[in-house]
VOBA-1610 file (N, C-alpha, C; in pm, whole numbers, padded with zeros to 5 digits, always signed):
BEGIN
Met+00086-00120+00000Met+00000+00000+00000Met+00089+00124+00000Ser+00060+00218-00090Ser+00142+00338-00102Ser+00117+00434+00013Val+00206+00533+00028Val+00191+00634+00132Val+00064+00714+00111His+00032+00749-00015His-00089+00826-00043His-00214+00747-00007Gln-00213+00615-00032Gln-00330+00534+00001Gln-00349+00525+00151Arg-00239+00510+00227Arg-00249+00506+00373Arg-00301+00638+00427Tyr-00252+00747+00371Tyr-00296+00880+00416Tyr-00444+00900+00389Leu-00493+00853+00274Leu-00634+00868+00241Leu-00721+00787+00337Ile-00679+00663+00370Ile-00757+00579+00462Ile-00764+00642+00601Ile-00652+00696+00650Ile-00649+00760+00781Ile-00743+00879+00784Cys-00738+00963+00681Cys-00824+01082+00676Cys-00971+01045+00669Leu-01003+00933+00603Leu-01143+00894+00588Leu-01203+00845+00719Phe-01124+00776+00801Phe-01184+00705+00913Phe-01146+00754+01051Trp-01045+00839+01067Trp-01009+00877+01202Trp-01114+00962+01271Pro-01199+01043+01201Pro-01300+01120+01273Pro-01403+01035+01347Phe-01419+00906+01307Phe-01520+00823+01371Phe-01473+00764+01503Leu-01343+00766+01531Leu-01291+00701+01651Leu-01350+00757+01779Pro-01352+00891+01802Pro-01410+00940+01925Pro-01558+00912+01937Cys-01631+00908+01823Cys-01775+00879+01828Cys-01798+00734+01870Cys-01713+00642+01823Cys-01731+00501+01858Cys-01698+00477+02004Val-01594+00546+02056Val-01553+00525+02194Val-01662+00569+02290Ser-01729+00682+02261Ser-01827+00737+02355Ser-01971+00711+02312Ala-01991+00611+02223Ala-02125+00590+02169Ala-02226+00556+02277Gln-02182+00487+02384Gln-02276+00447+02487Gln-02326+00565+02568Asn-02263+00680+02560Asn-02303+00797+02636Asn-02380+00898+02551Arg-02434+00855+02439Arg-02506+00944+02349Arg-02640+00884+02310Ile-02732+00971+02271Ile-02858+00928+02212Ile-02845+00937+02062His-02886+00833+01991His-02869+00828+01846His-03003+00854+01776Asp-02997+00935+01674Asp-03117+00972+01598Asp-03089+00942+01451Pro-03128+00824+01401Pro-03103+00791+01260Pro-03210+00850+01168Asn-03167+00896+01051Asn-03258+00949+00950Asn-03212+00904+00812Phe-03307+00887+00722Phe-03277+00854+00583Phe-03287+00981+00500Ile-03179+01019+00432Ile-03172+01148+00367Ile-03153+01133+00216Gly-03192+01238+00144Gly-03164+01250+00001Gly-03119+01392-00028Trp-02997+01406-00081Trp-02941+01538-00111Trp-02925+01552-00262Tyr-02977+01663-00317Tyr-02973+01687-00461Tyr-02914+01827-00481Ala-02811+01837-00566Ala-02733+01961-00567Ala-02687+01998-00708Tyr-02662+02128-00722Tyr-02598+02185-00841Tyr-02476+02265-00795Phe-02363+02249-00865Phe-02241+02325-00839Phe-02189+02380-00971Gly-02140+02504-00968Gly-02084+02562-01089Gly-01975+02663-01058Asp-01858+02649-01122Asp-01750+02747-01116Asp-01739+02811-01255His-01779+02937-01264His-01794+03003-01393His-01682+03103-01413Lys-01598+03080-01513Lys-01478+03160-01534Lys-01511+03299-01587Leu-01453+03399-01522Leu-01460+03537-01570Leu-01333+03578-01642Ser-01220+03517-01601Ser-01090+03540-01664Ser-01005+03418-01635Asp-00877+03422-01673Asp-00789+03308-01647Asp-00769+03285-01498Lys-00783+03389-01417Lys-00760+03379-01273Lys-00888+03380-01189Trp-00990+03450-01236Trp-01109+03474-01153Trp-01227+03391-01202Ala-01310+03344-01105Ala-01431+03270-01137Ala-01535+03299-01030Val-01662+03280-01066Val-01774+03292-00973Val-01825+03153-00940His-01836+03124-00811His-01891+02996-00767His-02039+03012-00733Thr-02122+02923-00787Thr-02265+02920-00753Thr-02301+02778-00713Glu-02399+02767-00621Glu-02431+02635-00565Glu-02571+02639-00504Tyr-02644+02530-00523Tyr-02770+02513-00451Tyr-02785+02366-00413Gln-02823+02341-00286Gln-02843+02205-00237Gln-02984+02192-00179Trp-03057+02093-00230Trp-03193+02063-00188Trp-03186+01936-00104Arg-03189+01951+00028Arg-03166+01839+00119Arg-03299+01794+00179Arg-03326+01661+00168Arg-03456+01608+00205Arg-03443+01493+00306Ile-03551+01468+00379Ile-03564+01355+00470Ile-03655+01251+00405Asp-03627+01121+00433Asp-03702+01011+00371Asp-03693+01020+00220Leu-03571+01037+00174Leu-03534+01042+00032Leu-03579+01171-00035Ile-03710+01202-00030Ile-03758+01323-00096Ile-03884+01380-00029Arg-03937+01311+00073Arg-04071+01341+00123Arg-04080+01476+00194Ser-03982+01512+00278Ser-03994+01634+00357Ser-03859+01705+00365Trp-03862+01830+00409Trp-03743+01914+00413Trp-03646+01872+00524Gln-03517+01882+00492Gln-03413+01885+00594Gln-03349+02024+00594Gln-03293+02063+00479Gln-03229+02194+00467Gln-03237+02243+00323Ser-03231+02374+00309Ser-03213+02439+00180Ser-03089+02526+00190Leu-02994+02508+00098Leu-02866+02580+00106Leu-02834+02643-00028Ala-02807+02773-00026Ala-02764+02847-00145Ala-02632+02915-00114Arg-02537+02907-00208Arg-02403+02964-00183Arg-02353+03034-00308Val-02287+03149-00289Val-02225+03221-00399Val-02092+03276-00351Gly-01991+03273-00436Gly-01859+03320-00394Gly-01773+03360-00512Leu-01660+03419-00481Leu-01562+03461-00581Leu-01435+03380-00561Gln-01383+03325-00670Gln-01270+03232-00664Gln-01152+03289-00742Tyr-01031+03270-00684Tyr-00908+03318-00749Tyr-00808+03203-00756Ser-00752+03179-00876Ser-00653+03072-00896Ser-00513+03127-00869Leu-00453+03085-00758Leu-00317+03127-00725Leu-00217+03059-00817Thr-00237+02929-00841Thr-00159+02853-00938Thr-00256+02757-01006Asp-00201+02669-01092Asp-00286+02569-01157Asp-00346+02472-01056Arg-00286+02458-00938Arg-00330+02358-00841Arg-00378+02418-00709Ile-00374+02549-00693Ile-00414+02612-00567Ile-00515+02722-00597Lys-00630+02716-00529Lys-00735+02816-00546Lys-00778+02869-00410Ala-00807+02999-00406Ala-00861+03063-00286Ala-00995+03125-00322Ser-01090+03120-00229Ser-01222+03177-00257Ser-01287+03223-00128Ala-01388+03305-00142Ala-01466+03355-00028Ala-01605+03388-00078Gly-01702+03384+00013Gly-01838+03413-00030Gly-01938+03405+00082Tyr-02065+03391+00042Tyr-02179+03397+00134Tyr-02267+03274+00116Thr-02321+03225+00227Thr-02411+03110+00227Thr-02539+03145+00303Leu-02653+03108+00247Leu-02781+03117+00317Leu-02835+02976+00333Leu-02858+02935+00458Leu-02910+02803+00488Leu-03041+02816+00565Leu-03140+02739+00525Leu-03265+02728+00598Leu-03275+02587+00653Gly-03280+02574+00785Gly-03291+02444+00851Gly-03432+02420+00899Phe-03486+02300+00869Phe-03624+02267+00904Phe-03626+02165+01017Pro-03728+02166+01102Pro-03739+02064+01206Pro-03756+01925+01145Tyr-03679+01828+01194Tyr-03689+01691+01144Tyr-03630+01597+01250Gly-03657+01468+01236Gly-03602+01368+01326Gly-03674+01363+01460Arg-03629+01273+01547Arg-03690+01255+01679Arg-03648+01364+01777Phe-03537+01433+01748Phe-03486+01537+01837Phe-03458+01664+01756Pro-03563+01730+01705Pro-03540+01851+01626Pro-03474+01959+01710Glu-03375+02029+01650Glu-03305+02135+01723Glu-03393+02256+01745Ser-03500+02268+01665Ser-03597+02375+01685Ser-03737+02315+01676Glu-03821+02345+01772Glu-03958+02295+01773Glu-04058+02407+01744Ala-04010+02518+01691Ala-04099+02631+01666Ala-04187+02608+01544Gly-04155+02507+01462Gly-04238+02476+01347Gly-04210+02560+01225Val-04104+02639+01227Val-04068+02723+01113Val-03921+02699+01079Pro-03881+02721+00953Pro-03740+02703+00917Pro-03652+02806+00986Asn-03536+02762+01031Asn-03439+02849+01097Asn-03337+02899+00995Pro-03331+03029+00969Pro-03228+03079+00876Pro-03092+03087+00943Glu-02991+03066+00863Glu-02851+03082+00908Glu-02774+03153+00798His-02701+03257+00834His-02617+03332+00742His-02470+03298+00770Arg-02396+03274+00662Arg-02254+03240+00677Arg-02169+03323+00581Ile-02049+03354+00628Ile-01940+03401+00542Ile-01834+03293+00545Tyr-01778+03260+00430Tyr-01679+03151+00428Tyr-01554+03193+00350Gln-01443+03125+00383Gln-01316+03140+00311Gln-01261+03000+00285Asp-01218+02976+00161Asp-01168+02845+00119Asp-01025+02854+00069Leu-00950+02747+00092Leu-00823+02723+00026Leu-00826+02580-00026Glu-00809+02562-00157Glu-00822+02432-00220Glu-00693+02395-00291Leu-00641+02276-00262Leu-00516+02227-00320Leu-00542+02097-00393Glu-00489+02084-00514Glu-00505+01964-00594Glu-00371+01892-00608Gln-00376+01757-00608Gln-00256+01678-00630Gln-00297+01548-00698Thr-00199+01479-00756Thr-00223+01351-00820Thr-00134+01245-00758Ala-00187+01123-00748Ala-00111+01008-00700Ala-00137+00895-00799Gly-00055+00889-00906Gly-00082+00798-01015Gly-00206+00845-01091Arg-00306+00758-01105Arg-00431+00796-01172Arg-00528+00865-01077Leu-00501+00857-00947Leu-00591+00914-00847Leu-00571+01065-00838Gln-00681+01139-00849Gln-00678+01285-00833Gln-00732+01320-00695Leu-00650+01389-00616Leu-00688+01427-00480Leu-00708+01578-00472Thr-00809+01618-00395Thr-00834+01759-00368Thr-00851+01779-00219His-00774+01871-00162His-00785+01907-00021His-00852+02045-00014Arg-00956+02054+00068Arg-01022+02183+00086Arg-01026+02219+00234Phe-00973+02338+00265Phe-00977+02392+00400Phe-01075+02510+00400Arg-01174+02506+00488Arg-01277+02609+00490Arg-01295+02665+00631Leu-01303+02797+00641Leu-01342+02865+00764Leu-01479+02928+00743Glu-01565+02918+00845Glu-01700+02974+00836Glu-01728+03060+00957Gln-01788+03175+00931Gln-01842+03259+01036Gln-01994+03250+01023Arg-02060+03203+01130Arg-02201+03165+01123Arg-02286+03254+01214Trp-02400+03301+01162Trp-02500+03372+01241Trp-02628+03290+01234Met-02664+03224+01346Met-02776+03132+01352Met-02890+03193+01430Ser-03010+03183+01376Ser-03127+03244+01441Ser-03174+03160+01558Asn-03231+03227+01657Asn-03295+03162+01770Asn-03443+03198+01768Trp-03528+03097+01748Trp-03672+03121+01742Trp-03737+03086+01874Ser-03845+03153+01904Ser-03922+03125+02024Ser-03989+02989+02012Asp-03984+02908+02119Asp-04048+02777+02119Asp-04200+02788+02130Glu-04251+02909+02147Glu-04395+02928+02157Glu-04462+02925+02021Gly-04384+02915+01915Gly-04440+02911+01780Gly-04439+03048+01716Gly-04489+03052+01592Gly-04488+03179+01520Gly-04350+03208+01465Arg-04331+03331+01421Arg-04203+03370+01361Arg-04135+03479+01442Arg-04138+03465+01573Arg-04074+03563+01661Arg-03931+03518+01690Ser-03835+03594+01641Ser-03695+03561+01661Ser-03646+03620+01793Leu-03563+03541+01863Leu-03503+03587+01988Leu-03364+03644+01966Gly-03323+03657+01841Gly-03191+03713+01811Gly-03105+03615+01734Trp-02975+03643+01730Trp-02880+03564+01651Trp-02764+03520+01740Gln-02717+03399+01714Gln-02600+03348+01785Gln-02485+03332+01686Tyr-02367+03380+01725Tyr-02250+03374+01637Tyr-02161+03256+01677Gln-02113+03181+01575Gln-02018+03071+01598Gln-01916+03067+01485Asn-01800+03010+01516Asn-01697+02983+01416Asn-01690+02833+01390Arg-01654+02797+01269Arg-01637+02656+01236Arg-01527+02639+01133Ala-01446+02533+01151Ala-01342+02496+01056Ala-01379+02363+00993Arg-01352+02350+00863Arg-01385+02228+00791Arg-01264+02185+00707Tyr-01242+02053+00702Tyr-01139+01998+00614Tyr-01199+01881+00536Arg-01184+01886+00403Arg-01235+01780+00317Arg-01124+01727+00228Ile-01111+01594+00223Ile-01022+01530+00127Ile-01111+01451+00031Arg-01089+01473-00096Arg-01174+01413-00200Arg-01085+01346-00303Gly-01125+01226-00346Gly-01052+01154-00448Gly-01140+01118-00566Ala-01082+01118-00687Ala-01153+01077-00808Ala-01060+00987-00889Leu-01110+00869-00928Leu-01030+00772-01001Leu-01100+00737-01131Pro-01043+00776-01249Pro-01107+00743-01377Pro-01109+00592-01399Leu-01219+00544-01458Leu-01237+00402-01485Leu-01229+00379-01636Gly-01135+00296-01677Gly-01119+00265-01819Gly-01045+00370-01897Ala-00985+00468-01830Ala-00907+00572-01897Ala-00796+00617-01804Pro-00682+00660-01858Pro-00571+00702-01771Pro-00596+00834-01701Thr-00680+00921-01758Thr-00708+01051-01699Thr-00857+01081-01713Met-00900+01188-01647Met-01039+01231-01658Met-01060+01297-01794Glu-01137+01231-01880Glu-01160+01279-02014Glu-01310+01285-02042Thr-01345+01339-02159Thr-01485+01340-02201Thr-01536+01197-02216Ala-01661+01173-02174Ala-01725+01042-02180Ala-01649+00939-02097Thr-01618+00977-01972Thr-01543+00890-01882Thr-01621+00867-01753Trp-01631+00740-01712Trp-01682+00706-01581Trp-01569+00716-01479Tyr-01602+00750-01355Tyr-01500+00757-01251Tyr-01562+00724-01116Ala-01478+00669-01028Ala-01516+00646-00889Ala-01471+00765-00807Thr-01552+00802-00709Thr-01517+00918-00628Thr-01557+00895-00483Ala-01485+00961-00393Ala-01513+00950-00249Ala-01458+01074-00180Tyr-01521+01108-00068Tyr-01464+01215+00013Tyr-01498+01195+00159Asp-01421+01257+00244Asp-01451+01267+00387Asp-01434+01413+00426Glu-01530+01466+00503Glu-01520+01604+00549Glu-01551+01611+00698Leu-01461+01675+00771Leu-01471+01690+00915Leu-01503+01835+00948Phe-01599+01859+01040Phe-01642+01991+01083Phe-01606+02008+01231Ile-01539+02117+01265Ile-01499+02145+01403Ile-01546+02285+01441Gly-01628+02296+01545Gly-01668+02426+01596Gly-01567+02478+01697Phe-01548+02609+01701Phe-01452+02665+01797Phe-01494+02808+01833Gly-01440+02857+01942Gly-01466+02994+01984Gly-01589+03004+02073Pro-01636+03127+02098Pro-01752+03149+02186Pro-01878+03082+02131Asn-01966+03045+02223Asn-02099+02990+02193Asn-02097+02848+02138Val-01981+02782+02136Val-01974+02642+02094Val-01997+02556+02217Gln-02105+02476+02217Gln-02143+02399+02332Gln-02101+02253+02317Leu-02114+02176+02425Leu-02077+02036+02432Leu-01930+02019+02392Asp-01899+01951+02284Asp-01761+01934+02243Asp-01737+02006+02111Val-01613+02007+02066Val-01580+02083+01944Val-01623+02010+01818Phe-01645+01877+01825Phe-01689+01803+01708Phe-01828+01848+01667Asp-01844+01889+01542Asp-01974+01935+01491Asp-02039+01828+01405Gln-01968+01784+01302Gln-02022+01676+01218Gln-01912+01618+01130Asn-01943+01506+01067Asn-01854+01442+00971Asn-01937+01380+00860Arg-01885+01386+00737Arg-01954+01330+00621Arg-01858+01241+00543Ile-01909+01125+00504Ile-01836+01035+00415Ile-01925+01005+00294Phe-01868+01018+00177Phe-01940+00995+00052Phe-01864+00895-00034Leu-01937+00799-00092Leu-01882+00704-00188Leu-01976+00702-00309Gly-01919+00717-00429Gly-02010+00722-00543Gly-01941+00702-00676Leu-02021+00718-00782Leu-01976+00710-00920Leu-02012+00840-00991Gly-01928+00876-01088Gly-01954+00994-01168Gly-01934+00967-01315Tyr-01993+01054-01397Tyr-01974+01046-01541Tyr-01945+01185-01594Gln-01832+01200-01663Gln-01793+01328-01718Gln-01839+01336-01863Phe-01941+01417-01888Phe-01992+01434-02024Phe-01898+01518-02109Ser-01839+01620-02047Ser-01747+01711-02115Ser-01660+01776-02008Pro-01558+01854-02045Pro-01477+01921-01943Pro-01556+02013-01852Ser-01675+02056-01896Ser-01753+02151-01816Ser-01878+02090-01752Leu-01907+01961-01778Leu-02031+01902-01728Leu-02006+01760-01680Lys-02048+01733-01555Lys-02040+01597-01502Lys-02154+01575-01404Leu-02185+01446-01383Leu-02294+01405-01296Leu-02239+01302-01198Glu-02276+01317-01069Glu-02230+01225-00965Glu-02348+01178-00880Gly-02343+01053-00840Gly-02442+00999-00748Gly-02377+00897-00658Gly-02435+00877-00540Gly-02377+00778-00451Gly-02440+00777-00314Phe-02366+00723-00218Phe-02412+00702-00081Phe-02342+00801+00012Leu-02419+00861+00103Leu-02366+00958+00198Leu-02396+00914+00340Asn-02295+00918+00425Asn-02311+00898+00569Asn-02278+01030+00639Gln-02369+01078+00722Gln-02352+01205+00791Gln-02371+01185+00942Leu-02271+01224+01019Leu-02281+01227+01165Leu-02293+01372+01208Val-02394+01405+01288Val-02417+01542+01332Val-02431+01544+01484Gln-02346+01621+01550Gln-02355+01641+01694Gln-02447+01761+01722His-02559+01739+01791His-02650+01849+01823His-02585+01945+01922Ala-02618+02072+01905Ala-02563+02175+01994Ala-02621+02165+02135Glu-02746+02118+02145Glu-02813+02109+02275Glu-02835+01962+02311Pro-02817+01924+02439Pro-02845+01786+02480Pro-02995+01759+02486Asp-03030+01633+02495Asp-03170+01595+02511Asp-03222+01649+02644Pro-03330+01729+02644Pro-03376+01789+02769Pro-03424+01686+02872Ala-03469+01569+02826Ala-03522+01469+02920Ala-03412+01396+02995Thr-03302+01365+02927Thr-03195+01284+02988Thr-03066+01363+03012Gly-03050+01475+02941Gly-02926+01551+02951Gly-02812+01493+02871Leu-02839+01387+02792Leu-02735+01324+02712Leu-02720+01394+02577Pro-02598+01395+02522Pro-02579+01452+02388Pro-02655+01371+02285Val-02702+01440+02180Val-02775+01376+02070Val-02685+01373+01947Leu-02669+01254+01891Leu-02586+01235+01772Leu-02673+01180+01659Glu-02689+01257+01553Glu-02760+01208+01434Glu-02670+01115+01355Arg-02728+01005+01309Arg-02660+00915+01217Arg-02745+00907+01091Asn-02718+00994+00996Asn-02798+01004+00875Asn-02731+00929+00760Asn-02808+00848+00691Asn-02759+00776+00574Asn-02857+00797+00459Gly-02802+00805+00338Gly-02890+00824+00224Gly-02814+00837+00095Val-02878+00900-00003Val-02823+00909-00138Val-02805+01055-00177Thr-02715+01078-00270Thr-02695+01211-00324Thr-02693+01204-00477Leu-02733+01313-00539Leu-02724+01328-00684Leu-02683+01472-00712Ser-02571+01491-00780Ser-02515+01625-00799Ser-02479+01648-00945Val-02508+01769-00992Val-02469+01813-01125Val-02363+01920-01111Tyr-02252+01906-01183Tyr-02145+02005-01187Tyr-02143+02063-01328Trp-02171+02192-01338Trp-02181+02257-01470Trp-02108+02390-01463Asp-01992+02395-01530Asp-01907+02514-01527Asp-01921+02588-01662Leu-01950+02717-01652Leu-01960+02800-01772Leu-01837+02887-01788Asp-01806+02923-01909Asp-01687+03003-01939Asp-01735+03136-02002Phe-01719+03245-01926Phe-01761+03377-01974Phe-01644+03459-02029Arg-01530+03396-02053Arg-01415+03470-02105Arg-01431+03502-02253Arg-01514+03427-02322Arg-01527+03445-02468Arg-01608+03569-02502
//
């Protein structure tokens, strides 16, 4: 096994170790999810691009809301393999599961500012991408009495690291009309004021297949495992609540070129 393969395995599975050790001291809330998304990096020049994104996240595959996420940002290519970006995210979170974080019956808005640093590397035919993200989050607090009366906003910081791999199938490189296997792991860590319980926020593991129609268009689908640590413990027992969400994803990547 090569050094790159060992490194990828460690990054994929080490976030689960603390969850497994303390599993007996947590309440588990499993949900079946379906995430459907569009991503696009649209070139304005050789260095600058606009990032657009929308994610339609559902419970029970498609039946009810989990979250709605829209993101827009500006991206700058430092080199052919290093990109920096920043932008804004609007997320609407809906009550779901046995332990909803909000029982007010209305979607909770969250505003975010984010900064990304993305590095690409190759290990033989395997293409690896490392993404480091910082988020500044403003989360709404709604009254449990119902209605749309907000009690204000809570500020939190979060750091995210994602390692993603793509391996072309039947071709030496990612080309037009190529199938590929893909996987990623992303770890979320909360820090700073207003972060409750522990610093672990969530972790996501994705395994799937993709098809590249052209250099600017590809489609991916697969299986997603999401672990989410609730900010508030269960009021009845005082134990932390850990969501164990499993489901499917379907994503379209469509990049436009406005340089012409």
